[in-house]
N, C-alpha and C positions, 0 to 999 in steps of 0.2 A: 407407338400409340398416338394418334392424331390429337393435337391440342396439348401435348405434354411438352413443357419447356424444361429441358435438363441442362443445368450448368455443369459441364464436365460430362463424363460418360459413366454409365452404370451397367455392369454385365452380370448375368445370372448363370450359375452352373448347377445343374441338378444331376444326381446319380441315383437311379431308382432300380431296385432289385425286387422282382416279384416272385414270390414262392408259389408258382402255379404247378405244384406237384401235390400228389395225394389223391384223395377221392374226388369224384365229380362234384360232390356237395362243397368240399373245401375250395375247389377251383371256382365254382360259381360264387361262393362267398367273397373270394379275392377279387373276382371281376366286378362284382357289385360294389365293393369298397373303392376300387379304382375308378369306376364310373362316377361314384359320389364325389370323390376328390376332384376329378377333372371337371365335373359339373359345377362344383363350388368355385374353382379357379376361373372358369369361363364366365360365371355369373359376376364375379368381382370385376373382371376385365370389361364386361359389357356395361356394368354399372359405372365404372370409371369413365368409359367412353361416353356414356350418356351425360354424366355430370361434368365432363370436361375439366377435371381437376388438373392443375399444372404443378408438377413437382420440380423444384430447383434445389441444387446443392452447390455451394461454394465453400471455400475454406482456406486454411493455411497449414502448411507443414514446416516445422523448423527443427533442425538438429544443431545443437549449440555446444560449444566448448569454451570453458572459462579457466583462467589461470591467474592466481594472485600470489604476490610475494613481497616481502620487505626488501629494501636495498641495503639494510644493515640490521644490527641486533636490537635497536631501540624501537620497540613496538608501542602502540598507543598506551598500553597499561604497564610498560616497564621494560627492563632489560631481559631479553629472551633467555639469555644464559643463566640468569638468576632464578628463572622459573622452573628449572629442572628439579625433579624430586629424586629422592634416593633410588626410586625404582626406575629412573631413567626417562620418566615421562615429561614431555614439554607441554606447557599450556597451549602453545601454538599461536598462529596468526590471529590477532584480534579482528573480528569481522562480524558479519550478520549472525545474530542468534534468532531463532524463530519461535521457540516455545519454552515456557517454563511454568505452564499452567496445568500440565498433566494430560488427562484423557481428552479426546477429540471434542466432546460436547462443551468443554469449557475454553476451547481455543477461540480467541477473538476472531470475528468474521471481518471480511473486507468492508470498506465503506459501502453503505447502502442507504436507501431511502433519500436519494438526492444529495444528502449532505451528512451532517455530523453525528457521530456517535461519541458522546462525551466520556463513555467508558466508566470503569469502576474507580472509585476514589481510593482504592487500596494500593494503587501504585501502577507500575508499568507491566504490561504483558510481554512486550518485546524489547530486548536490550542488545546493545553491542557489548559483547563480553569477550574475555580472553578465550581463544580456542574456537571462535565462531566459525572459522573456515577449515581449520585443520587441528588435529589432536597431537601432532608431532611435527616439529620443525617449522620453518617459516614459509613453506610453499603449500598451496592448496590448488587442486585442479579437479574439475569434474566435467562430465559430458552428460547432456540430457536432451530429451526429445519431447515434442508435443505434436499433436494433430488436433486441430480445431475445425469443426464443420459447422457451417451455417446453412441450415436446411429450411425449406418453406413449402407450404401447400397453399395454392391459390384456389379457394373453394369456388369463387365466382369473381366478377369484376369488382365487387365491393368488399369481399372478406378474404383475409389472408392470415395463415397461421405460420409462425416462425419459431425457431429455437436454435440455441448454440450448444453443441455437444463437444465435449473435450475429452481427449484420451490423455489423462495426466497421471499423477502418482502421489506419493507421500513426500513430504519435505524432509527426508531423512539425511540429506546431504549436509544439513546444518545441525544435526543432532549433537547436543552438547555432551562433554565428558566421554567422548567415544575414543577408546583406544583399541588395540588388537584384543579381540575376545570380549569387548564391551560394546554393546549396541547403543549406549547412551541412555538418557533419562526420558521418561514420559512417552506419549504417543504423538508423533508429529502430525500436522494437519494435511489435508489434501492440498494440492497445488496444480498449476497448469502443466508443469513439466514432469516427465518421468525420468528419473535418474538411471543411467545405464548401470546394470549390475552384472556380475559374472555368475553364471550358473551352468551346470553340466546338463540340466534338463531343458530341452528346447521348448517344452510346453509349460514351463513355469509362467505364471500370470505376468503379462507385460506391464499393464498399467490399470489404473482405475478409470472407468468411464463415468462421466457425470454430465448431466444436463444442467448447464450453468444459467441459461436464460430461456424463457418460454413465454411468448406473448402472442396476442392476436390484434389485428388492426381492422377497423371497419370504416370504409369510406361512406360518409353520410352526406346529405345535401349541403350541410353547413360546414363540413370539415372532416376531420379524422378522429376517431376514438381508438386509443391504444390501451390494452389491458394486459397486465402481467409484467414480470421483471425483465428488464432489458438494459443495455448500456445507454447512457445519456451524456454524450459530449455536447457541451454548450459553451459558447464563447471561445476564448483562446486556448482552453485546456488547462489554464492555471488553477482553476477551481474544480470544474467538472470535465473529466476526460473520458476516454474509452473505458477506464477502470471504474467509473462511477455508475452505480446502479439506480435505476428508477423503478419503483414498485407500483403496482396496481394501476390506477386510472390516470390517463393523460389525454386531455382534449386539445386539439390543434385546429385553429380557425384561421385560414388565410383571408386577407382582405387587401387586395391590391399589393403594394410593396410591403405591407405589414403582415406579420404572423403572430397571432395571439395563442398562448398556451396556458392551460390551467391544469394543475396536478392535484390529485386528491388521494389520500391514504387513509382509509377508514380503520385500519388496524396497524399494528406495529409497536415496537418497544423502543424505549430510549436506550436500554442497555445494549452494548454492541453484540453480545452473543445472541444470535437468532434462535438459539435453542430455548430461550426464555419466553418466546412468543407463544404462549399457551392460551387457550380460550378463556380460562378463568384467572389469568394473571392480573395482578394489580399494578403492573408495570407498563400499561398501555399509554399511548398518546391519546389524550382526549380530543385533540384537534391537530391536523397536520395537512397543510395545503400550500400551494405555491402558484404564483402568476408570473408569466414570462411574456416578453414582447420583443420582436426583432423587426428591423427595417432594412430592406435590401434595395440599394440603388445599383447602378452599373458597376462601379468600382468600390462601393462603400457598403459596409454592413454595421449596423448599430444594434445593441441589445441591452435589455435590462431584466432583472429577476428580483422577486421578493418572495421569501419563504417564511412561513409562520408555523410554529409548532407549540402546542401547549401540552404539558405533561403533569400527571399527578400520580403519586404512589401512596397507598395507604399503609399505615404502620400496623400490619397484621401480626408481625413478629415482635415480641417485647424487646425494647431497647434499640430497635432499628429506626431509621429516619423516615419521617414523612417528608415528601418533597412536592412542592408546586413550582413549576418552571415554565417560563415563556421564552421562546427563542425567535428572534427576528433577524433574518439574513437579507442583505441587499447586495446586488451585483450590477456593474456596468461594464460593457466592453465595446471596443471599436476594432474593426478589421478593414484594412484598405489594401488593394492591389490593382495596379493599372498595367500590368504586364512587365514593368521594370522595377518600380518602387513598391515596397510593401511596409505595412506597419500593423502591429497587433498590440492593443493596450487593454488591460483589465484591472479593475479595482473592486474589491469585495470587503464588506465589513459585517460584523455580527454583534448583536447585543443579546445577552442572556440574563434574565432576571430570575433568580432562584431563591425560594424561601424554604428553609429546612427547619424542622423541629425534632429534637431527640427526646423521647419519653424518659422521664426520671424513674429509675428503678425503685420499686416499693421497698425491697430489702436487699441486703448484700452490699458488696463493696464496689460494684460496677460504677465507673465514673460517669456522671451525667454531664450534659452540656446544655448551654442555653440555646434558645432559638437563634437562627442566623438568617439574615437577608443578604444575599450576595448579588452584585451586579458585575457581570463579566463582559469584557470587551475584547475584540480581536479583529485584525484586518490584515490584508496583504495586497500587494501591487505588483504587476508584471507588465513589462513593455519591451518590445523588440521591433527593430526596423532594419531596413537595408535596401539593397538594389542589386539588379543583375546587369552585367555588362559583358555581352558576348557569352563565352563559355564559363565565365566566373560569376560568383554570387557572394556578396558580403553581408553578414548578419551581425548586428550588435544587440546586446540584451542587458537589461537592468531589472532586478527583482528585489523585493523587500517583503519580509514576513514578520509579523509581530511575535513577541515572545513573552515569557513571564517577567513581571516586574516584582522582585522579591525584596524591595526595601521595607523599612519599618512600617510604612503606611499600607502595605499591600501583602501582609503575611497572614491574612485571615485563613486559617486552616491550611494555608500553603498549597495543599493538593490541587485545588481548582486552578491554581496558577502553574501547575506542573512542578510543584514545589519540592523542597528539600526535606523538610521534617514532617513526620506523620502524626504528631500529637501536639497538644498545647502545653505539654509538661516539659518541653525542652528548655534547658537552662538558658539564662541570659548570656549573650545578647541576642539570642534567637527566639525570644518570646514573641509569639504571634501578636500582631497589632489588631486593632478593632475597626480599621477602615473597611467598609463593605465593597469597595471597588477593587476588582481583580482584572489584571491584564493577562490574557492567555495566549498561548502559541496558536498560530493558524498557518500551517505549512503551505508552500507553493506545491501544487501537484507535480509529481516527478515527471510526468509526460511533457510538461512545458520546458523543463531544464534538460531533458534527455539529449537533445542535439548538442549541448555544450559541455556536459560532464558525465562521468560514470562512477567514479570512486567517492568523491567528496560528499555528495548528498545521496545519490541513487543507491550507493552501496553502504556507506558509513553514516548517513543521515547527519553529517556535519558534527558527529561526536555525540550521539545519544539524544540530542535535543529535538530532532526533526523527524516526524513520521513514525518513530517507534514508541513515542510516549502515548500512553492510553488517553491522556487528556488533550493531545493534539487532535483537533477536530476531524481532519480528513485523513488521519493515518490509515494505511492500508495493510492488509495481511498478506500481500502477494509478493514478498521479498524485496519491495522497493522502499527505500528511505526517502525523506524529503528535506527541504530547507525550511526551518522555522527559527525564530529569534536570530535573524540574520539579514544581510543584504549582500548582493553580489553584482559584479560587472563581468561581462563575458563578450567574446567575439568569435566568429567562425567564418571561414572562407571555404567555399566549394569550387572545384574546377572540373568541368566535364572534359576529360581527356579524350573521350570518344562518346558516341551516342549511347553506348552500353557500359561506360566506365566513368565513375565519379571519384575524385580524390578530395579529401577534406581534412581540415585541421581546426582546432578550437583551443581557446585559453579562457580560464575563469579564475577570478579572484574573489574571496569572500571574507566577511567579517561579521561578528556578532552585532546585533542591533542594540540590545539592552545592556548597559553597563551593570545594572543590578539584576541581570537575568540569570547569572550563574554564580553560585557561592564559591569561594576559595576552597578547593579540595572537595568539590561536590560529589565527585565520583570516586568510589573506592577502587583499589587495584584489581578487584574482582569484576569490575564493570557495573556494579549495582550502585544505587544511591547510598550516600553515607549517612542516612538518617539513623538516629539512635546510636551513633558511634562517636560520641564526643571525645573519648580518650584517643581514638585514632586521629581525629581532627586536630587535637592538641599536639600530637606528635608531628603531624604533617606541617602545622604552622611552625613548630620549633625547627624542623628540618629546613624549612624555607626561610628561616630567619625573620619570622613575622610574629607579632604578639597576638595571642588569642584572647578574645573577649573584649576588644577595644572598640568594636563597632565597624572596624575595617574588614568587612566580611566578604567582599566580592573580588572577582578577578580584576586585574588592572589592564589586561591585554586580551582583546577578543578576536585576534586575527586567527581565522580558521585555516587559512592556507591558500595555495594556488594549485591549479591542475592544468596539465597539458594533454591534449588528445590529438590523435591522428588516425585516419582510417580510409577505407575504400568501400565502395558499393559497386560490384561488378556483376552485370547480368550475363551469366554464362550461357544460358539458353532462354528461350521465351518463357517468362514467368518464373525463372529460376535465378536467384540472386545470391552471390557470395558476399557476405559482409564481414569486415575485419576492422578492429580498432585496438589501438594501444593507448593506455592511460597511465599517467604518472601524477600522483598527488603528494605534495610536500605539506604535511600538517604544520600549522602555525603555532605561535607561542600560547595560544589559548589552552592547549593541552598541558602545558607546563604547570599552570596554576589550577586548572579545573580537575585534573586527574591525579590522584594519588598513585604512586608507582611502585612496582616491585624492583628493588635495586640490591646490588651486592655491596655491602658496606666495606670500609677499609679493614674492619675487624674480621672479615670473611663471613659475616652473618647476613642472611637475607632479610631485608626489611620491606614490609608492604606499605609503608607510609613515607616512602622516599620521594625525592624531587628529581625528576629527569629533565635536564635543561633543554633537550632537543629530541624530536622524533624523526626517525629516518623515513624517507619517502617510501610510499607503497605504490607498486605498479602492477598492472594487470593487462591481460590479453583476452579479448573476446572475439570469437569467430562463429559464424553460423551459415548454414545453407538454408535459405528461405524459399519455399515454393508456394506460389499463389495458385490455388486450385481453381 
């Protein structure tokens, strides 16, 4: 078809059987139907020819294999041999857990609306728990596949429609409490990858097809107008990456080396579950808009962003909270590359002012609460630089992300700070304070750290504090953890052994940022927060030789650990790349004090509040065949 621009090739196959038997009247009816169908097809083709629509399709195909294992028996949450039950079941390798909220409509959605979903104040939706990767033994492996298509229709020179279609599946590979004959708890959410399954029926459903993005762009005399959900990478990727979604209206105005952007969201909800976005909901943003600006020189790019959101929720349900909230986010970035030297720097900070009031019950024993005004602050910083020399490239990276500050002056309700305790009735010395300033976690987006690590943050989120916390602003629900309440130093070297073969290795070292960001014994041996479990805390303190209730409530060592990676990218055929990496993460002393452990005592009794002096290293292999369509 003239005027059609096809990315890739599309072929059509038709098999048509005509029942031209029977009476003359029947044959005439069949011929008339055939003529009608052919006429309709010809009309569509002629209309397309006249309109000159251009169809394009690009995409990605990936088949991925992953394997995880401990190098010894000491798991993140305890001695693996002590976790055996009389039935012979092992808790398994501590790793990613994906859902504990039940049916699909209540599963947290990925980050959307440019930035933060503050989440429910009832706790965490996603946790690192025992058995996250396997329900038996210390090894976990799985194979999965995805096919992602980016299609577009150019209506004319000014109008284009585009969408992202993904052939994915359910995230049942992380289904918890799954043993033989047990499929686990709850309904897992959709995800990008389809997990390979064994079936005797060749026509069993392969995957779930979903339209993940759908938007239109209009070229106007003054710029471009984009409407609809789409990816929004901006800056270095430390804050907004390919996983960040932009909703509704975006105006882009170029002016010489400058580019001005303005985003507007007339609807949307503060709550992370998009299923709550209903026309009559009282959970809508009253104002949500953003302004961006970039400057491009020959080797230099600068950019800034300011995002403002105002939210109000009415107390239509007795005893629930009224909320008025204003969020202001600012971002600055720099990117430089001259063919040999490169540098990427980004700093972002957020200020959230929240006023909440809880209605006092007229009758009954329901506990009432006073009105609260909370000022929340968060920030993160990312910088990397390096140079290329012949076939070699050296990259150095430093990143820092804020975390909760849980000292006596910042325990107001605790939850806004990613906190430990869920009520103000907790015994001393954990009585919440009255200071309205709260410092909150804001993770570095996983895509920025991905070249340097795989296990420490991307997989294990640094030990429950980054990316999986519902209160971490930019947490995502697409199987990636992040770094928050921490800082890290990393380096990577790439060497092009041939034009189609790259070898690389990286090393990363990480530490907690806030000394008062994690309580001593904050995580139970089940992986959940230790809130409401003061007796267990007292036991853990006693086992660690520490006095409970003296105000010495925090960990003394925040060393998260170090990780070594090595891999290769090998282009086997044109647009077909084989990727392989090996990762080894040695957890640091942070886990000794922050995690209560399952241990086998000298008396032969299993204790869930034990102290495990050291964690064995965790290592993993990831390989994939990646096809650029």
